[in-house]
N, C-alpha and C positions, 0 to 999 in steps of 0.2 A: 602603397609603401616600400621605405629600400629595403626590409625583413624579407618581407613577402617578395623583390625580384630578386633577393640572393638565394632564400629556399627556391625559387623558380629556379634557377641555374643550375643547382642542386639537382632537380628534376623532381621537387616536390608539389603536387599539383594546388592550387588555391583550396579543394575541397577538402582537402587530408590535413593540411596545414589547418582549418581552420577547426577542423575536427581536433588536432591537439590543441589547440590554444581551449577548449571549452573544459577539455578532460582539466589539462593544467588548472583554471581557475576553482576548481575543486580540491585541490591540492595545499594549498597555500601553508594550511597548519600542521600539513604532515610535513612538506621540506622545511618548516620553522625547527619543527622534535629533529630530525635528523642533523639540519643546522648545528642544532645544539647539544647531540651527542659528539657530531665532529670538534668540537670545540673544544670539551671534556676531556678525548681523547689527544687532540692534541698537545693540550697542556701537560697531560698524563707523558706521553713521549720526547714532549721539550727538558722535562723535570728530570730523568731516568739521563738525558742525554749530559744535560748540565750537573748532577749529584755523580754523572761518572768522570766529569774534566773532561768530554768530546775536544781536542784541540786540533790545528792543524796538522802536525806530525802522525792524526791519524790516516789520513789519504795519502801517504806515502805508500810505495808497490815493492811486492818482495818477489820474491822471486826461487826457485828450488826447494827448498825443506820448509823455506818459509820460518825458520827458526826465531822467534823473539821478537813476533809481529804486535807489533803495541795494538797496532789500529785493529786488530783480526782480535786481539785479547779485550779491546774496553768496548768491541761491538757487542760480542757475546756477551761484556759484563751490561748492558744499555738491554740487547732484552730479556733478560733474567729479571734486570729492576721493573719494565715497563710492564712483563708477563708477572710477575711473584715469583721468580723461581728461585733456588738455591742456583742452577745454572743453567747454558745455553749452548749450545753447537748452529754455528750459522756462519757456513761453510758456500763457496764457489762450486766446491766438489760435488756437492750434492746437486744433479742437475733437474731434477722437479719433484715435483710431490713422491708421486709412485717411490721416485728412487729413496727421499727422504721418510716416509714411511716404511719402505723394505729394510733401510738400516734401522730403525729404530726395532723393528719387527722381532727381524732376526739376530741382533744385539741381546734380546732376552729373553730368546727363548732355545729351546733344545730337544733333542731326540726326548720324546716322550712328554712333553709338556703337552698343552692342550691351550688353544687361542679361543676367543668364544665372542661373538658378535652379535648381543643383546639387539640390535638393528635392523635386522635379516643380513640379504645378500649386502655384498660391500660395492664400490665401484668398479668400473668391467675391469681398470688396469689389476686391479688388488687382485683377482680370482687367478690368475698366473703366479705371483707373489703369494700366494696360499698355496698353492695347488688344487683347486677347485675346479681349473682347466689344467691341464697337466703341463709342466713347465719344467726346463732344465735351469736345479738351484730355487725350485718351489723347497719351500717352507717343508711341504709336507715330503717332499723327496728326502731332509734330513730327519723325519722323524717328528714334524711337530705335528699334533691333530687338530681339528678344527673342527667347532659347530655351532651354528647359529641359531638365533631364534626371535624368527620372524615377530614383526610387529603385527596388532591387531587391526580388524579389517579401517577404524578409525585415525589409524597413524602413532598411536601410543602404545606405550612398552606394555610387554605380556610380562608383567615383574614373579606372576605362578611358573610361567614355562622359563623364566630365566631361574628363577630361584629351582626349578629343579633341575639344570642344564651345567651348574657348578657344582663342581666334586673338586677330589684331591688333587688330579691335575693340570686344575686349570689354572695357570699360570697369568693371562695377561685377556685383559678383555677390551676390544676395539670399539670405539664408538665414534661413527661418521657422522660429523656436525650436519655436511649438508645434503642432500637429496641424491644427488648423484644422476646418473642418468636413469629415475624413478621419480613419478606423482606422489611421493609420500612429501609429508610435511619434514625440515628443516628443523632441527631441534634449537631451542632456544639456551641460553647457558643454565637458565634455573633450573631446568627439566634434564639438562645434562648431568648437571650436580644433583637431585635427587636420586638420578640414575646409579651414580658412584658413591651414593652414601649409600642406598638398598644392597650395592653389589658388595661394598667394605661391609656392611655390619653382615651380610653371609659368609667372606673370607676376606678379612683385616688385608690381609699379607698379599691377595690378588693384587697386580697391578692394572692401572687403568690408564688406557692412549686414545685419545682424543684427534682425531683427524680434524683438522682446525681449518684447513681448504676453504677458500670465499670468506669465511666468518671472521678474519681478525679485521675490530674495532667497527663493526657493526652496533656492536652493544658496547656498554661503561666496563663492562667488565670479559674477564674471557675462562673458559674451563680450567686454566690453572688459577684461578683465583675459588674455584670451588670443590677442590680436592684430583683432579684429574693428576696423577703422576707425569707424565710426560703430552704436552702438546706439537703438534708436527704440522707444516706449510711448508708453501712454496714461493718463493720470494719473487715468482712471474707471476704472483697475485697479490693480495692483497697488500700482503706488510712491504713490499717492496715498491709501490708507488709508480709503478710504471717507468721507473727509473734502473731499476736491477736487473743485469740483464742475462742472468741467470742463477740458481743457487736456492737453499732448502734451509731452515730450519727447526733445531728440535730443542722449546726447552721443559724442565722439569726439576724434577731430584738430581742433587748433585752423582748419585751411585747409577742412574738410569744413564744421563748422560754423558758420564764417564764410560758406560758400556756402546753406548753408540758411538763416540770418538773411536774407541777400540775396531769397531766393526766398521766402520768408514775408511781407518787408514789403514793398520797394522796393531795388535795387540805388540804392547810395551812402545807402540812409536804416540798413540792417543790423538790428545787438543793438540802436541807439541807442534804435529808440522801442518804443511797444507798452504803455499804461499798463495798471496790473497792477488798478485796478477794485474794489479791495477784496478781493479771493482770496489776498493772499498768507497772512494766518492760514492758512488753512485746505490751500494747501499745506504752506505748513513743518509744523506738526503733525499733519497727513494721512503726509508722509513720514518722521517721526518714529513714529507708527504703524505704519507698512510694514509692518516683518518681525512684529507682533507678530498684525495680523492677515490677511499671508497663512498664518501659522502657523495660526489656524484655520481656512485656507480649506482647508489641504490636509491635517488630520486630515478633514476632511466630505471630501475627497475619496476618501481610502483606506476611509475609514465605508464609501460609497457603492460602491463597487470588493467590498469586501467582502460585503458582503451579497447586490448581484446577482450575482455569481457564484455564492454559496453557494443561491440560486434558480436558479443553470443560466442565465445569462444569460451572452455575450460579453462581457467589460467589456477597454478600453484605456485605463490599462497595466491586469493583471492585479493581484490584490488583492497580489501579495506584492512584483511590477516597483519599483522605485528611480522615485522622481519628480523632475519637473526644468520640474513647470509644475502649473499647482491646475485644470487641466480632467479632470474623470473623463468618457471615452466608453461608454453602455451602448446595446447593442444590442436596441431592444426587438421584434424583429420586423414591425409593423406602427402605420400609422397610428395606430387608436385607444389601442396603449396607450402611446406617443407622449406622445400629448393626455391621459389618464389622468398619468400622470407627471408632467408641466406643468403641469397642475390640483392637484396635491400640493405643488407649490413653489411655487408661487398663492397656496394657500392657508396656507401658512406664512408669505407675508409680513409684514410690519409697515404698508407703504402697500399699499393696493389690495388683499386678500388677500378681497374678495368679489367681484373680476371671474376671468371664465372664458377664459382661455386661446383663443385661435384660430389655426389656420393663416391667413396673408394674406402677400400680395406685397410684402415689403420691398421700402426702395428697397435695389439694390445687387447683388439676390439673381439667379437667373434659376431660381428655382424658390419655392412657397410653404413660409415658416417658420415654427413654431410659438416663439413667447417667453416665458416667465413671467419675470418682475422687475420685484417690486414694491419698487422698490428706491426713497431717500431721490432720490437723483440719474438722473434718468432712463438706461438705457442703463449704469446703471455696473454692471459685469459681474463686482468682487469683489466685489460684496454678490449676497447669496443671487442666484443665476436660473439657468434650464436654456433650452436651447433647440436647435433642428438644423431641418435642410431635409425637408420631406416627398416623402423617396424612401428607397428601399430601400438600405441594411440596414435602416431608421428608427430610427438613430440617436440619441440623446439626450444634448445635454452641458450637462453640469452643474458650476458652480465656485463660489466666491464665500462668502461670507458672512461677515458681521464680524465675529461670536463664532463661537467653536467650537459653541456651545451651537443658535446660530439654524443652523448648519448639519445638525447633526445634528438637529433638528426639520424641517427640508425636507427629508430624505431617508425618514423615517420617516412624513412625510405623502406624500409621492411613493410610496412602499408601500404604502400604506394605499386609495390611490386606486386601483391594481393592484389589491389584493384585492378593495376594494368591486364596481370593476367587471367581477368575475369572471376576469381575469387571471393573476392568480397565487391560487394555494391554498396557506397553510398546514400544515404537517402538523399 
C-alpha cells in the first residue's frame, strides 16, 4: 500500500504500523467525541470573534508605546467573551506560561500575604517564582508566604487539610489544572469548580487562580465558567493554535486583570501600552484554529496511552480515562528508554529532525531534562513534543501535534526507536 511505503520511508516498520492500526480500530468512538467537542468550541470561538466585530484593521501592526491599538483591544475582548470573564490581558510581552503565572501571582500578592496550593507541589519552574527554591525576585523575597496541601494518595483533594490550611493571611489559592512533571491525575473543570466552591465557602474573598496551561478547549467549559477569578496560560500552548510565535493570557475579573496589567507594564500605564509588533494576525488565526488543533493533540495522547499500555507500560491517564489536558505521561522505567522515546519524537519533527536530543540542565529545573521539540516556534508544546526530568520513575511527557496525523507519526516513531534499541519487543 502507498501509505505503508510512505511510513517505511519515514522509518516506521510494518510491525509498528500494524500495531498502531489495530489500536486505532478501537478508538473510533472516542475520536468522534473529541471531534464533537472541537465543533462546539469552534462555534464558541467564532461567536466571540463575530460578536466583537473582528475586521481586517485588527491585524495592523503597532510599535513603540502601542497607544490606541484597536486590534489588541478587540483580541482581549474576544478572549474575555470566549472564556466568559469580565476582562482579559493577551500580550506578546508575556513570554511564556511561567511568565504569565508570575505576573498574575505578583500582581495580587504583597508582603504578609499567603499563597496556598491545595493541589500539592507546583510545576518545577514555578518553584523559583514562589521561592520554594530560592531565587532573586521570588515571591518569598518580597515577603509572601507559601504553603501547600498535598493530594491524597488516590490523587483527590484533601478537603480536611485544605480547610485547616486556610487562614486570615490566605490571599490567593493557585490550582494547577495539568499534572506537570508529576504522575498525578489532571483535574477536570468540574473537579476544579467543586474545589473552588469549597474554598470560597470557607473564605469568600480569597482569590482563586487556575493555571490553565495544556487544558484550553479540551472540554466545553473552562475554569472561568466554574468560579475561577483568573485563568492563566501560554499562547505557544493550546490557545495559540500553533501559529502564535510568543505570548500569554490572563482572563478574569476586571479588578484582577487591571492589577495584572499594571504589573506587566508599570503602575499608571496598565493595558494602555504594549505594541503588538505585527503578531496579531497569528494571534487571531491561531485562536480560531485552536479547537481543531487541540482535538488532534488529544487524539495523539489517547493513541499513545493505548499503545504503550498494551505494551505493559504504566500510562497516566490510562487508556480509558477521560481527558482534561493534552499531556500523556508514560513511565518508561529507565534513562535509556526516555532517550529512545524522545529520539523518536525528534525524528518525526518537521524541524531539526536530524538532531539527537540529550538530557541537559535546563533553566528553572533542579535535575537534567530531556526534550524533543522540532517545532516551528521554539518551545511550543502544542506542536509535537516530548520531555521529562531524568529521575525515577523515568516518565516521559508527550503532548501536541498540529495535526492528528503528525501526532500519530510521532508516537509510531517513538515506539520504533524503543524497538530498535531492544527495549521493546513486538509479538
